[in-house]
C-alpha positions as CSV (number, residue, x, y, z in Angstrom):
1,M,16.2,8.1,-9.5
2,E,13.6,7.1,-12.0
3,A,13.0,5.5,-15.0
4,P,12.1,7.7,-17.5
5,Q,8.6,7.4,-18.8
6,Q,7.4,6.6,-22.5
7,P,4.8,7.2,-24.2
8,Q,3.0,3.7,-24.7
9,A,0.4,2.7,-27.4
10,A,-2.0,0.1,-26.2
11,T,-3.3,-0.5,-22.6
12,S,-1.5,-4.2,-22.9
13,E,1.9,-2.6,-22.4
14,F,1.4,-1.3,-19.6
15,P,2.9,-3.7,-16.8
16,I,0.2,-6.7,-15.5
17,L,0.7,-9.2,-12.9
18,E,0.8,-12.4,-14.7
19,T,-1.8,-14.8,-14.4
20,W,-0.7,-18.8,-14.4
21,D,-1.6,-21.3,-16.6
22,P,-3.8,-23.9,-14.5
23,I,-2.6,-26.7,-17.0
24,A,1.1,-25.8,-16.3
25,E,3.2,-27.4,-13.8
26,R,3.7,-25.3,-10.0
27,R,5.5,-26.5,-6.9
28,F,3.8,-24.7,-4.2
29,I,5.9,-23.9,-1.3
30,K,4.7,-23.2,2.3
31,P,6.0,-19.8,2.7
32,V,9.0,-19.0,4.9
33,K,10.8,-16.0,6.6
34,Q,14.0,-15.3,4.3
35,I,14.8,-11.5,5.9
36,N,16.9,-12.0,8.7
37,D,18.9,-9.0,8.6
38,G,19.4,-5.5,6.8
39,P,21.7,-6.9,3.7
40,D,18.8,-9.3,3.2
41,V,17.0,-6.4,1.7
42,S,19.0,-6.3,-0.7
43,K,18.6,-9.7,-2.3
44,F,14.6,-8.9,-1.8
45,L,15.1,-6.0,-4.2
46,T,16.2,-8.6,-6.7
47,S,13.7,-11.0,-6.2
48,K,11.2,-11.7,-8.2
49,A,8.3,-11.2,-5.4
50,Y,9.9,-7.8,-5.1
51,R,8.9,-7.1,-9.1
52,D,5.5,-8.6,-8.8
53,I,4.2,-6.5,-5.9
54,G,5.6,-3.9,-7.8
55,T,3.9,-4.4,-10.7
56,F,0.7,-5.4,-9.1
57,V,0.5,-1.8,-7.1
58,L,1.4,-0.2,-10.6
59,Q,-1.4,-2.2,-12.1
60,L,-4.0,-1.6,-9.3
61,N,-3.1,2.1,-8.9
62,R,-3.2,2.9,-13.1
63,A,-6.8,1.8,-12.7
64,M,-7.7,4.0,-10.3
65,C,-6.8,7.3,-12.1
66,P,-9.9,9.1,-13.7
67,R,-10.5,8.0,-17.2
68,K,-11.5,10.5,-20.6
69,S,-13.0,9.4,-23.4
70,V,-15.2,11.2,-26.5
71,G,-19.0,10.7,-26.3
72,T,-21.3,10.5,-29.0
73,D,-21.2,14.5,-29.4
74,G,-17.9,14.9,-29.3
75,K,-17.1,16.4,-26.0
76,D,-14.7,14.5,-23.7
77,K,-16.6,11.8,-20.9
78,I,-14.7,11.8,-17.6
79,R,-15.2,8.6,-15.4
80,T,-14.2,8.6,-12.1
81,F,-14.0,5.6,-9.7
82,Q,-15.3,6.4,-6.0
83,I,-15.6,4.6,-2.8
84,G,-19.0,3.7,-2.4
85,S,-19.5,3.4,-6.3
86,E,-21.0,0.2,-8.2
87,Y,-17.4,-1.3,-7.9
88,E,-17.6,-2.1,-4.2
89,T,-21.9,-2.3,-4.1
90,Q,-22.5,-4.3,-7.3
91,P,-19.1,-6.3,-7.8
92,V,-18.3,-9.8,-9.6
93,E,-18.9,-12.7,-7.5
94,S,-15.1,-13.5,-6.6
95,V,-14.8,-9.9,-5.1
96,R,-18.5,-10.0,-3.3
97,K,-17.0,-13.7,-1.5
98,L,-14.3,-11.8,-0.5
99,Q,-16.9,-9.2,1.1
100,E,-18.2,-11.4,2.9
101,M,-15.0,-13.1,4.0
102,L,-14.1,-9.7,5.4
103,A,-17.1,-9.1,6.8
104,R,-17.3,-12.5,8.7
105,I,-13.8,-11.7,9.9
106,E,-15.1,-8.4,11.4
107,S,-17.5,-10.3,13.1
108,Y,-15.1,-12.1,15.0
109,I,-14.9,-8.9,17.1
110,D,-17.8,-9.6,19.0
111,E,-16.6,-12.6,20.3
112,A,-13.3,-11.0,21.7
113,P,-14.5,-8.0,23.5
114,P,-11.8,-6.1,24.8
115,D,-10.0,-6.6,28.2
116,Q,-11.2,-4.1,30.3
117,G,-8.1,-3.3,32.0
118,P,-5.6,-0.4,31.9
119,R,-3.8,-0.6,28.8
120,R,-2.2,2.8,26.6
121,F,-1.7,0.2,23.5
122,G,-2.3,-3.4,22.6
123,N,-5.3,-5.3,24.4
124,I,-4.5,-8.8,25.1
125,S,-8.2,-9.4,23.7
126,F,-6.4,-9.0,20.3
127,R,-4.6,-12.2,21.2
128,K,-8.3,-14.4,21.5
129,W,-9.6,-12.5,18.2
130,Y,-6.7,-13.7,16.4
131,Q,-6.8,-17.0,17.7
132,L,-10.1,-17.4,16.4
133,F,-9.0,-16.6,13.0
134,E,-6.6,-18.2,13.0
135,Q,-8.5,-21.3,14.0
136,R,-10.8,-20.6,11.3
137,V,-9.1,-19.5,8.4
138,A,-9.1,-22.7,6.7
139,G,-12.7,-22.9,6.8
140,L,-13.1,-19.0,5.5
141,L,-10.8,-20.1,2.7
142,E,-13.0,-23.2,1.7
143,E,-16.1,-21.2,1.8
144,F,-14.8,-18.4,0.2
145,L,-12.8,-19.0,-2.5
146,P,-13.5,-21.5,-5.7
147,N,-12.1,-25.1,-5.5
148,S,-10.4,-24.3,-8.3
149,V,-7.6,-21.4,-6.4
150,L,-7.5,-23.7,-3.7
151,N,-6.5,-26.9,-5.8
152,F,-4.9,-25.2,-8.8
153,G,-2.5,-27.2,-10.6
154,P,-0.8,-30.7,-8.9
155,G,0.8,-29.7,-5.8
156,G,4.3,-29.9,-4.1
157,D,6.0,-29.7,-0.6
158,G,2.7,-27.5,0.0
159,T,-0.7,-26.2,-1.8
160,A,-1.9,-23.2,-3.3
161,A,-4.3,-22.8,0.1
162,D,-0.9,-23.1,2.1
163,E,0.5,-20.1,0.5
164,L,-3.1,-18.2,0.2
165,T,-3.2,-18.7,4.3
166,A,0.0,-17.2,4.8
167,Y,-0.8,-14.0,3.3
168,L,-4.2,-13.5,4.9
169,L,-3.0,-14.3,8.3
170,G,-0.5,-11.9,8.1
171,G,-2.8,-9.3,7.2
172,F,-4.2,-8.7,10.4
173,G,-1.4,-7.4,12.6
174,S,0.7,-9.8,15.0
175,A,-0.8,-11.5,17.8
176,Q,2.5,-12.0,19.8
177,R,3.4,-7.8,19.5
178,L,-0.5,-6.6,19.4
179,D,0.4,-4.4,16.7
180,Y,-0.3,-3.3,13.1
181,G,1.4,-1.6,10.5
182,T,2.5,-1.3,6.5
183,G,4.1,-4.8,6.4
184,H,0.7,-6.7,7.7
185,E,-1.0,-4.2,5.0
186,L,1.3,-5.6,2.2
187,S,0.9,-8.7,3.3
188,F,-2.7,-8.6,2.3
189,L,-1.9,-7.6,-0.8
190,A,0.3,-10.5,-1.6
191,F,-3.1,-12.1,-0.7
192,L,-4.7,-10.4,-3.2
193,G,-1.8,-10.7,-5.9
194,G,-1.8,-14.4,-5.1
195,L,-5.3,-14.4,-5.5
196,W,-4.6,-12.5,-9.0
197,K,-2.1,-15.0,-10.5
198,L,-4.4,-18.3,-9.8
199,G,-7.2,-17.0,-11.6
200,A,-9.5,-16.0,-8.7
201,F,-10.4,-12.7,-10.7
202,K,-11.1,-14.1,-14.2
203,D,-15.0,-13.5,-13.9
204,G,-13.8,-9.7,-13.8
205,N,-13.7,-7.1,-17.2
206,P,-9.8,-7.2,-18.1
207,G,-8.2,-3.7,-18.6
208,G,-8.9,-1.6,-15.2
209,E,-12.8,-2.5,-14.3
210,I,-12.1,-5.4,-12.3
211,E,-9.3,-4.0,-10.6
212,R,-11.0,-1.0,-9.6
213,E,-13.5,-4.1,-8.1
214,I,-10.3,-5.1,-5.9
215,V,-9.4,-1.5,-4.9
216,L,-12.9,-0.3,-3.7
217,G,-14.5,-3.5,-3.2
218,V,-12.0,-5.7,-1.3
219,F,-9.7,-3.1,-0.1
220,E,-11.2,-0.5,0.8
221,P,-13.2,-2.8,3.2
222,Y,-10.1,-4.8,4.1
223,L,-8.9,-1.2,5.9
224,R,-12.1,-0.6,7.8
225,V,-11.8,-4.3,9.2
226,V,-8.2,-2.9,10.3
227,R,-9.4,0.2,11.5
228,R,-11.9,-1.5,13.3
229,L,-9.4,-3.8,15.0
230,I,-6.8,-0.7,15.7
231,L,-9.6,0.7,17.6
232,T,-11.4,-2.0,19.8
233,Y,-7.8,-3.5,20.6
234,T,-5.7,-0.3,20.4
235,L,-3.0,-2.0,18.2
236,E,0.5,-0.4,18.1
237,P,1.8,1.2,15.2
238,A,4.2,-1.6,13.8
239,G,7.3,-0.1,12.8
240,S,6.3,3.0,13.0
241,H,8.5,6.2,12.3
242,G,6.5,8.2,14.3
243,V,6.2,11.8,12.9
244,W,8.9,10.7,10.2
245,G,6.6,8.3,8.5
246,L,3.5,9.3,6.6
247,D,0.9,7.2,8.9
248,D,1.3,5.1,11.7
249,H,-0.5,2.1,10.1
250,S,-0.8,2.2,6.9
251,F,0.6,3.5,3.0
252,Q,-1.5,2.0,0.4
253,P,-4.8,4.2,0.5
254,Y,-2.4,7.4,-0.3
255,I,-1.5,5.6,-3.6
256,Y,-4.8,4.6,-4.8
257,G,-6.5,7.4,-3.5
258,S,-4.0,9.8,-5.1
259,A,-5.0,8.1,-8.4
260,Q,-8.6,8.9,-7.7
261,L,-7.8,12.9,-8.3
262,T,-5.2,12.9,-10.8
263,R,-5.9,14.5,-14.3
264,A,-8.1,11.5,-16.4
265,I,-6.4,10.0,-19.2
266,T,-7.2,7.6,-22.2
267,E,-7.2,4.2,-22.3
268,S,-3.5,4.3,-24.3
269,E,-2.0,7.1,-21.8
270,P,0.8,6.9,-19.3
271,M,-0.5,7.8,-15.4
272,P,0.1,11.9,-15.4
273,L,2.8,12.9,-13.3
274,E,1.1,16.2,-12.6
275,G,-2.0,17.9,-12.9
276,S,-5.5,17.2,-11.1
277,L,-9.0,16.1,-11.7
278,F,-11.5,18.8,-13.0
279,R,-12.8,20.3,-9.4
280,A,-11.0,17.6,-7.3
281,P,-9.8,18.5,-3.8
282,K,-7.1,20.6,-3.5
283,P,-4.5,19.0,-1.6
284,A,-4.7,21.8,1.3
285,Q,-8.1,20.4,2.4
286,V,-6.8,17.6,4.1
287,V,-6.4,19.8,7.2
288,K,-9.9,20.4,7.1
289,A,-11.2,18.2,9.7
290,E,-15.0,18.9,8.1
291,Y,-14.4,18.8,4.8
292,V,-12.3,15.4,5.3
293,E,-15.4,14.2,7.0
294,Q,-17.3,14.6,3.3
295,E,-14.6,13.2,1.5
296,R,-13.5,10.0,3.6
297,K,-16.7,9.0,2.3
298,R,-15.6,9.0,-1.8
299,N,-12.0,9.1,-1.5
300,M,-9.4,6.9,-0.5
301,Y,-6.9,9.4,0.7
302,F,-9.4,11.5,2.6
303,S,-10.7,7.9,4.0
304,A,-7.2,7.3,5.1
305,I,-7.0,11.0,6.8
306,G,-10.0,10.7,8.3
307,F,-9.1,7.5,10.2
308,I,-6.0,9.7,11.7
309,N,-8.3,12.4,13.1
310,D,-10.4,9.9,14.4
311,V,-7.1,8.8,16.3
312,K,-5.4,11.4,17.0
313,K,-5.7,14.4,18.4
314,G,-3.7,18.4,17.9
315,P,-2.9,20.7,15.1
316,F,-2.6,18.3,11.8
317,W,0.9,19.3,10.9
318,E,2.0,18.5,14.6
319,H,0.8,15.3,14.2
320,S,0.8,14.3,10.6
321,P,3.7,16.5,9.7
322,I,4.8,14.6,6.2
323,L,1.2,14.6,4.9
324,F,0.8,18.0,6.3
325,D,4.0,19.1,3.4
326,I,2.3,17.4,0.7
327,S,-0.9,19.2,1.8
328,G,1.0,22.2,0.5
329,I,1.7,20.9,-3.0
330,K,1.0,22.9,-6.0
331,D,1.3,20.9,-9.0
332,G,-2.2,19.0,-8.5
333,W,-2.5,14.8,-7.1
334,G,-0.5,13.6,-10.5
335,K,2.7,14.6,-8.7
336,I,1.3,13.4,-5.5
337,N,0.5,10.1,-6.7
338,K,4.2,10.0,-8.2
339,G,6.0,10.9,-5.0
340,M,3.6,8.2,-3.5
341,I,4.6,5.2,-5.4
342,K,8.6,6.5,-5.0
343,M,7.6,6.7,-1.3
344,F,5.9,3.0,-1.3
345,N,9.5,1.8,-2.7
346,A,11.7,3.6,0.0
347,E,9.2,3.7,3.0
348,V,7.6,0.2,2.8
349,L,9.6,-2.3,0.0
350,S,12.9,-1.2,0.9
351,K,13.0,-0.8,4.9
352,F,14.1,-4.3,6.9
353,P,11.6,-3.0,9.7
354,V,8.4,-3.3,7.3
355,V,9.4,-6.4,5.2
356,Q,11.5,-8.9,7.5
357,H,8.5,-10.4,8.0
358,F,7.4,-11.3,4.6
359,P,7.4,-14.6,3.9
360,F,7.9,-16.4,0.5
361,G,6.8,-19.4,-1.4
362,S,6.1,-19.8,-4.9
363,L,3.3,-17.0,-5.3
364,F,5.6,-14.2,-4.6
365,S,9.4,-16.0,-5.3
366,W,12.5,-15.4,-3.0
367,D,14.8,-16.5,-6.4
368,Q,16.5,-14.0,-8.4
369,D,14.6,-11.8,-11.1
370,P,17.2,-12.4,-14.4
371,K,16.6,-9.1,-15.0
372,A,16.8,-7.4,-12.0
373,V,20.3,-4.9,-11.8
374,V,22.0,-5.8,-8.2
375,P,21.9,-3.0,-5.9
376,Q,25.0,-1.6,-4.3
377,Q,26.0,-2.4,-0.5
378,T,26.3,0.7,0.9
379,V,27.3,1.6,4.2
380,H,24.1,1.9,6.2
381,M,22.6,-1.2,4.2
382,A,26.3,-3.0,5.2
383,N,25.8,-1.8,9.0
384,Q,22.2,-2.1,9.1
385,P,21.2,-4.0,12.8
386,P,20.2,-7.7,12.5
387,S,16.5,-6.6,13.6
388,A,15.0,-3.5,14.4
389,T,11.6,-2.3,15.5
390,S,11.7,1.1,14.1
391,M,14.7,3.8,12.5
392,M,15.1,7.2,12.3
393,P,15.9,9.4,9.6
394,P,19.4,8.3,8.4
395,P,22.4,11.1,8.9
396,P,22.9,13.8,6.0
397,G,25.0,12.9,3.2
398,A,24.4,8.9,3.2
399,A,25.5,6.7,0.4
400,T,23.3,6.3,-1.9
401,S,22.6,3.4,-4.5
402,G,19.6,2.1,-6.7
403,M,18.3,-0.9,-8.3
404,S,16.4,-1.6,-11.5
405,A,13.4,-3.8,-12.3
406,P,11.4,-4.6,-15.0
407,W,8.4,-2.4,-13.8
408,A,11.2,0.3,-12.7
409,Q,12.0,0.5,-16.3
410,T,8.5,0.4,-18.2
411,G,6.2,2.9,-15.7
412,N,6.1,4.4,-12.8
413,M,7.6,2.8,-9.8
414,P,11.1,4.4,-8.8
415,R,14.5,2.5,-8.0
416,P,14.8,3.1,-4.2
417,S,17.6,4.9,-3.2
418,N,19.9,3.2,-0.3
419,P,17.7,0.6,-0.1
420,G,16.6,0.3,4.2
421,A,17.3,3.8,4.1
422,S,14.7,6.4,5.7
423,Q,13.2,8.1,2.6
424,A,10.3,9.8,5.3
425,R,11.2,14.0,4.7
426,G,10.0,12.8,1.1
427,P,11.9,12.0,-1.9
428,W,10.2,14.5,-4.1
429,G,12.8,17.7,-3.8
430,P,15.9,18.9,-2.1
431,G,16.9,16.8,0.8
432,H,17.7,19.9,2.9
433,P,14.9,20.4,5.3
434,V,12.9,23.8,5.6
435,P,11.1,25.3,8.4
436,R,7.3,25.0,8.7
437,P,4.9,27.7,9.9
438,S,4.9,27.3,13.6
439,H,1.5,26.9,15.1
440,P,0.6,29.4,17.5
441,G,2.3,29.4,20.9
442,N,4.4,26.9,19.6
443,S,7.5,28.4,17.9
444,A,9.5,25.3,16.7
445,A,10.0,24.4,13.8
446,V,9.8,21.2,12.2
447,T,11.1,19.5,9.1
448,Q,9.2,19.5,6.0
449,A,9.0,17.1,3.4
450,P,11.6,18.3,0.5
451,W,8.9,17.9,-2.5
452,A,6.6,20.3,-1.3
453,R,9.6,23.1,-2.2
454,S,7.4,25.2,-3.8
455,S,4.2,24.7,-2.5
456,D,2.1,27.5,-0.6
457,R,1.9,26.2,2.6
458,P,-1.5,25.9,4.2
459,S,-2.2,27.5,8.1
460,G,-2.1,24.2,10.3
């Protein structure tokens, strides 16, 4: 259930991740694993780390929404933010350095060519690539990050570099399991959030400009590196729900990509809950491969769809049924963006297989957020297995509960219902499955995302 969204009078009132004072004493901690079994997810949902991750996602999300202002001629002027724009090609120094770091990380692929032996998933040469990355990560941070970040404040049991290293290494898949998924993507987000807290992006303009450079200038290039790793080493999806999930490997590009196409807002308006940018691509066009090829050069949502088309064959509705359901939404990209935030909360932040490997230090703390509401323990959460690699959707009628964080109360991020339970069918509408048109030659009905309930469904 979502907190009501109230009009806000000033940009400063929207949630923004804090930037630490370098003079204040900070005790850095080498990040360690804290989520060891299912019930630990409940504690994570009341932690400062959860609060800060949600705040940062909302901050980046709102920055990607088109902006409108009144020109000197009295007419509305609309600004959009696309892949390949100046936010990527002419960034500030901090972002440019991260782009160079990502290019260096990608170059290690040439030193670890894939093994030619017969393997369907998980080429063992990925371990050699990861070993090179791990051996050189300290040098990468020293070369591409300023000393003011690496040596931030007085020390402790660890350093700022120790914490950043854990999240950077965690952002490129598992050498042990030869996989990559949304938990690794979350780790890279934490790396960027840690840099934000340490003041690494102070050379950018606040109020949305530097956030756009982070998303388009760092996060999208990061996704390109990851996609090359997946293709080169045939990495297994990590913790994937298969057809029950949104995407085998990523989630965040669907958040920021849908934000790129929402109705334009002023700097003082909250995120729109429905509506689309004038002449924005219709959601139904994601099923048209030719159109996706054009739009993937400009939009992160279509870029992610394009990668699916690169690695999967067959009818789109068949291999990506959740995304297919979303393509039928008629209330615009604003509704899709709202739903993506809600689904990210339920399917990534509230899911044990995804967050179990996330480490906690001081930048993202395991300590309880004093303003968080303790989630009610549910039967599903109490009986969740101590470890898992994948989860099927829960049985109908599973008990639900929620929690609340400051960023959930003030903005768009909804509280998760039944932490740890799957919301893969889509959290926007009724909870019953609805049959979808079958592909010619295949009469089997597939369940749809229920928040697509009021839409005309495009043919697959």
